[in-house]
C-alpha positions in Angstrom: -0.2 -0.2 0.2 1.4 3.3 -1.2 1.4 6.5 1.3 -0.5 9.0 1.0 -2.6 12.5 3.3 -5.1 14.3 3.4 -4.7 17.6 1.8 -7.5 21.1 1.9 -7.5 23.1 -0.8 -10.1 26.0 -1.1 -12.1 24.7 1.5 -12.6 20.8 -0.2 -10.3 17.9 0.6 -7.8 16.6 -2.0 -5.7 13.1 -1.5 -2.4 13.4 -1.7 -0.5 9.9 -2.8 3.4 9.1 -2.1 5.3 6.7 -4.3 8.6 6.5 -5.9 9.2 5.3 -9.4 11.7 2.7 -10.8 13.9 5.9 -11.7 13.9 6.6 -8.0 11.1 9.8 -8.8 9.1 10.7 -6.0 5.6 11.3 -6.9 3.1 13.0 -5.4 -0.7 12.9 -7.4 -3.2 14.6 -6.2 -7.1 13.1 -6.2 -10.1 15.5 -5.9 -12.7 14.0 -3.1 -15.4 16.6 -3.7 -16.1 16.8 -0.1 -15.9 20.2 1.8 -13.6 20.4 4.5 -15.9 21.5 7.5 -17.8 18.1 9.1 -16.2 15.3 6.2 -13.0 14.3 8.2 -13.9 11.0 8.5 -15.3 9.8 5.2 -12.6 11.9 3.8 -9.8 9.6 6.0 -11.9 6.8 4.5 -11.6 7.2 0.7 -7.7 8.0 1.5 -7.7 4.4 2.9 -9.8 3.4 -0.1 -7.2 5.5 -2.4 -3.7 3.9 -0.9 -5.6 0.7 -1.1 -6.2 0.2 -4.0 -3.6 2.6 -6.1 -1.2 0.5 -8.4 2.0 2.6 -9.2 1.5 3.4 -12.7 3.7 0.9 -15.1 7.1 2.7 -16.4 7.0 2.6 -19.8 9.2 4.3 -22.1 7.7 6.7 -23.7 9.0 8.2 -27.0 8.1 9.7 -30.1 8.6 6.5 -31.6 6.1 4.8 -30.2 2.7 4.4 -32.1 0.0 6.6 -31.4 -2.0 3.5 -30.4 0.1 2.6 -27.8 0.8 6.2 -26.3 -2.8 7.2 -26.0 -3.3 3.8 -23.9 -0.2 4.8 -22.0 -2.0 8.2 -22.1 -4.7 7.0 -20.5 -2.7 5.2 -17.1 -1.3 8.7 -16.6 -4.0 11.0 -16.3 -5.9 8.6 -14.2 -5.1 9.7 -11.0 -5.7 13.6 -12.3 -9.2 13.4 -13.7 -12.5 11.9 -11.7 -13.7 8.5 -12.6 -16.2 9.5 -14.7 -14.2 11.8 -17.0 -11.8 8.9 -16.7 -14.3 6.6 -18.2 -15.7 9.0 -21.2 -11.9 9.6 -22.0 -11.4 5.6 -21.7 -14.2 4.6 -23.6 -13.1 6.9 -26.4 -9.6 5.6 -26.5 -9.7 2.1 -26.3 -13.3 1.4 -28.5 -12.7 4.1 -31.3 -9.7 6.0 -31.2 -7.0 3.8 -30.7 -8.6 1.0 -32.8 -8.8 3.2 -35.8 -5.1 4.1 -35.2 -3.3 1.0 -34.3 -4.7 0.0 -37.9 -2.9 2.7 -39.8 0.3 1.8 -37.6 0.8 5.7 -37.0 3.7 6.2 -34.9 3.2 9.7 -32.0 6.2 11.7 -34.3 4.7 10.7 -37.6 1.3 11.6 -36.4 0.5 14.3 -38.8 -3.0 16.7 -39.5 -3.9 14.8 -42.5 -4.2 11.6 -40.4 -6.4 13.2 -37.9 -8.4 14.7 -40.4 -8.8 11.2 -42.2 -10.5 9.9 -38.6 -12.5 12.6 -38.3 -14.3 12.5 -41.7 -14.5 8.5 -41.6 -16.5 9.0 -38.4 -18.4 11.7 -39.6 -20.2 9.3 -41.5 -21.7 7.1 -38.8 -21.9 9.5 -35.8 -23.3 12.7 -34.7 -20.3 16.2 -35.0 -20.3 16.4 -31.4 -19.6 12.9 -30.9 -16.7 13.6 -33.5 -15.5 16.7 -31.2 -15.0 14.6 -28.1 -12.8 12.2 -30.1 -11.4 15.2 -31.2 -10.8 17.0 -27.4 -9.0 14.1 -25.9 -6.8 13.5 -28.6 -5.5 17.1 -28.1 -5.3 16.3 -24.9 -2.9 13.6 -25.0 -1.0 15.3 -27.6 -0.4 18.1 -25.6 0.9 16.1 -22.9 3.2 14.9 -25.7 4.3 18.0 -26.3 4.2 19.2 -22.8 6.9 16.2 -22.1 9.2 17.3 -25.2 7.9 13.5 -27.2 7.3 16.0 -29.9 7.3 19.3 -30.8 4.2 20.7 -31.8 0.9 19.7 -31.4 -1.0 18.1 -35.0 -4.5 18.7 -33.5 -3.8 22.6 -33.3 -3.8 22.4 -37.2 -7.1 20.9 -37.6 -10.8 22.4 -37.9 -13.0 20.6 -36.1 -16.3 19.8 -37.2 -19.1 21.9 -36.6 -21.1 21.8 -33.7 -24.7 20.2 -34.2 -27.4 22.5 -33.1 -29.2 21.0 -30.1 -32.7 21.8 -29.5 -34.3 20.3 -26.5 -37.1 18.5 -26.4 -39.7 19.6 -23.5 -43.4 18.9 -22.5 -45.6 22.6 -22.7 -48.4 22.7 -19.6 -50.9 20.4 -20.9 -48.4 17.7 -21.6 -46.6 18.0 -18.0 -50.4 17.7 -16.1 -50.8 14.8 -18.2 -47.6 13.2 -17.4 -48.6 14.1 -13.4 -51.3 12.3 -13.9 -49.8 9.0 -15.6 -46.9 8.7 -13.0 -49.3 8.6 -9.9 -48.7 5.5 -8.0 -45.7 4.9 -10.1 -42.3 4.3 -8.3 -41.5 7.1 -10.5 -43.8 9.3 -9.1 -41.8 11.4 -6.8 -38.4 11.6 -8.8 -40.7 13.1 -12.5 -42.3 15.6 -10.1 -39.2 16.8 -8.3 -37.4 16.9 -11.5 -39.9 19.0 -13.5 -40.1 21.1 -10.8 -36.7 21.4 -10.0 -34.8 21.4 -12.8 -32.7 18.9 -11.4 -30.0 16.5 -13.0 -30.4 12.9 -12.8 -27.7 12.4 -10.6 -29.0 16.0 -8.4 -31.8 14.2 -7.9 -30.7 10.6 -7.0 -28.3 12.7 -4.7 -30.8 14.0 -2.5 -30.6 13.5 1.1 -32.7 13.7 4.0 -29.6 16.2 5.7 -30.8 18.4 2.7 -33.9 19.3 3.6 -34.9 22.1 5.9 -38.7 21.6 6.8 -38.3 24.3 9.4 -36.9 27.1 6.8 -38.6 25.8 3.5 -34.9 25.0 1.1 -33.7 21.8 -0.7 -30.0 22.5 -1.2 -28.7 20.7 -3.9 -24.5 19.3 -3.1 -24.6 15.9 -3.3 -24.7 14.1 -6.7 -24.8 9.8 -7.4 -23.9 8.9 -10.4 -22.9 6.1 -13.0 -20.5 4.7 -15.9 -19.2 1.9 -16.8 -15.4 1.1 -17.2 -14.1 -1.6 -18.6 -16.7 -4.0 -19.0 -17.8 -2.6 -15.2 -20.8 -1.0 -14.2 -19.2 1.7 -11.5 -21.8 4.0 -9.1 -20.2 6.9 -7.4 -22.0 9.2 -4.8 -19.8 12.0 -4.1 -20.5 15.7 -1.8 -20.2 17.7 -5.3 -21.9 19.0 -8.0 -21.7 19.5 -11.8 -19.9 23.1 -11.3 -19.9 25.6 -8.0 -22.6 27.1 -9.1 -24.9 23.9 -9.4 -24.3 23.6 -5.6 -28.0 26.0 -4.9 -30.2 26.4 -2.4 -34.2 26.3 -3.5 -37.2 26.9 -2.0 -39.0 24.1 -0.2 -42.9 24.9 -1.7 -45.9 23.6 0.4 -47.0 21.0 -1.5 -43.6 19.1 -2.0 -42.9 19.5 1.2 -46.3 17.5 2.2 -44.9 15.1 -0.6 -41.5 14.9 1.4 -42.9 14.5 4.8 -45.1 11.7 3.3 -41.9 9.8 1.8 -39.6 10.1 5.0 -42.3 8.3 7.1 -42.7 5.4 4.5 -39.3 5.0 5.4 -39.8 5.0 9.0 -42.4 3.1 8.8 -40.1 0.2 6.1 -37.3 0.5 8.4 -39.9 -0.6 11.2 -40.9 -3.6 9.3 -38.1 -4.8 7.6 -36.0 -4.5 10.7 -32.4 -5.7 9.7 -33.5 -6.6 5.9 -33.8 -2.7 6.0 -30.4 -1.4 4.4 -28.4 1.0 6.5 -25.9 2.1 4.0 -28.6 4.7 2.1 -29.8 5.8 5.3 -29.9 9.1 4.4 -30.9 9.4 1.0 -34.4 10.1 -0.1 -35.0 8.5 -3.4 -34.3 4.7 -2.1 -36.9 1.2 -2.3 -38.8 -0.6 0.5 -35.6 -2.5 1.6 -33.6 1.1 1.4 -31.8 0.5 -1.7 -30.9 4.0 -3.5 -32.8 3.8 -7.0 -30.0 3.0 -10.1 -29.8 6.3 -12.7 -29.9 3.5 -15.3 -33.3 2.4 -13.8 -35.0 6.2 -14.2 -33.3 6.5 -18.1 -34.7 3.0 -19.0 -38.1 2.8 -16.9 -38.9 6.7 -17.9 -39.5 6.1 -22.0 -41.2 2.7 -21.0 -43.6 4.8 -18.9 -44.5 7.5 -21.5 -45.4 4.9 -23.9 -47.9 2.8 -21.8 -49.4 6.0 -21.0 -49.6 6.9 -24.6 -47.4 10.3 -24.6 -45.1 11.9 -26.7 -41.8 9.9 -25.9 -38.9 12.5 -24.4 -36.0 11.6 -22.2 -35.8 12.2 -18.6 -33.5 15.3 -18.7 -36.1 16.6 -20.7 -38.1 17.2 -17.7 -35.1 19.8 -17.1 -35.7 21.6 -20.5 -39.2 21.6 -19.9 -38.5 23.2 -16.0 -36.7 25.9 -18.4 -39.8 26.4 -21.1 -42.4 26.8 -18.7 -40.3 29.2 -16.6 -39.6 31.2 -19.4 -43.5 31.1 -20.7 -44.3 32.6 -17.6 -41.9 35.7 -17.8 -39.2 34.5 -15.8 -36.1 36.6 -16.7 -33.2 33.9 -18.3 -31.0 35.5 -15.2 -33.0 33.8 -12.7 -33.4 30.2 -14.7 -30.1 30.0 -14.7 -29.9 30.5 -10.9 -32.6 27.9 -10.8 -31.0 25.5 -13.3 -27.5 25.7 -11.8 -26.2 26.2 -14.6 -22.6 28.0 -14.5 -22.3 30.3 -16.9 -25.3 32.7 -18.4 -24.0 32.0 -22.1 -25.4 28.4 -21.5 -28.8 29.3 -20.2 -29.0 31.7 -23.1 -27.5 29.7 -25.9 -30.1 26.4 -25.1 -33.5 28.2 -24.3 -33.1 31.6 -26.1 -35.3 30.3 -28.9 -37.7 29.8 -26.9 -37.9 33.0 -25.4 -40.8 34.7 -27.3 -41.5 37.1 -24.7 -38.7 38.8 -24.8 -39.3 39.2 -29.1 -42.6 40.8 -28.1 -40.6 43.2 -25.3 -38.6 44.0 -28.3 -41.3 44.6 -30.7 -43.2 46.7 -27.9 -39.6 48.8 -26.8 -39.5 49.4 -30.9 -42.8 51.0 -31.5 -42.5 53.7 -28.9 -38.7 54.2 -29.8 -40.4 54.7 -33.3 -42.7 56.4 -34.7 -44.1 54.7 -37.8 -46.7 56.3 -40.0 -50.4 55.7 -40.1 -50.0 55.0 -43.7 -47.5 53.5 -45.2 -46.3 55.4 -48.6 -46.3 52.4 -50.9 -50.0 51.6 -50.4 -50.6 55.1 -52.6 -48.3 54.0 -55.2 -49.7 50.7 -55.4 -53.5 51.5 -55.3 -51.9 53.9 -58.4 -50.3 51.2 -60.3 -53.4 49.0 -60.2 -55.3 51.5 -61.7 -53.7 51.2 -64.4 -53.5 47.7 -65.0 
């Protein structure tokens, strides 16, 4: 087991591991835990212990420009593994191992021999079968890998800098209007997804934020819900991994929202049901997810994959238009816009880190602002009561 210790940066715990590689160089990789310093020392210490026990010292490979680009990508994955979040690593790993490395393995291109034309050919071929956004993700991973090769002086310049990446395909989110939402609420009554649908639609929570909701984050006296904990899942090397952590997608994602009266009643009923289940099931009731809101009769946390798979099936059975669960978040935004809520407030409600994100996604729905602009123009410009071309047109008509 490697040694290690905890370190606090900007109020958050980081795990710092300590080992010596085969060349005698001391390495101290830093791993973010996502845990705020206050009240999380025990959890951070347990994460440190788990990290020390599960850490494998990276294989020391003599990396150089003559290595095949496909092999370099696999080695690069091992290098960055300790520096990025598990879900991000899983995404990188999937793209490299399933798509990028196999393509370049066939080409037998070395790292030093890689040219912009090789990358352009790869992008062109993939654009025949996948969307531009997917190829943009491939480009981002390749660019990062080559950036490290430049930094470590294996190559002199980054070939990915000389490529025009594909144009991002336009995204128009699906959403329900108020009538469709009412039909959905009626259809979901009594289903396991009833409360997840209601909360997702009303508060616009991401799936991970919803499943990460804990009783300790709901203040019934003050009437608030704090969004700060997430549950995410992903596949890594054929294994399903689920991670719960005290960190939302971005700093802005951590937000406190009002607990409106009806939801206060909903949550109190769920809490009472959970307490009854604990009493009836006794030792059979899971203590692992004791503080979580969305658990089943035996206290097991609802899986992210269950929501993703079951929600469209529910819609189909009820004869409702097919949308994704995440589209409830978009539906929330569209209804806020339709009711005159300013875009800035919608950004804060949804927890977007950047106003431009909210504006870019929902600007085409903001018809009320266009009406306001038209009214402002009417007040600012005095249009003639009757346009001059009307009389000319009448004159021309009389000559026919």
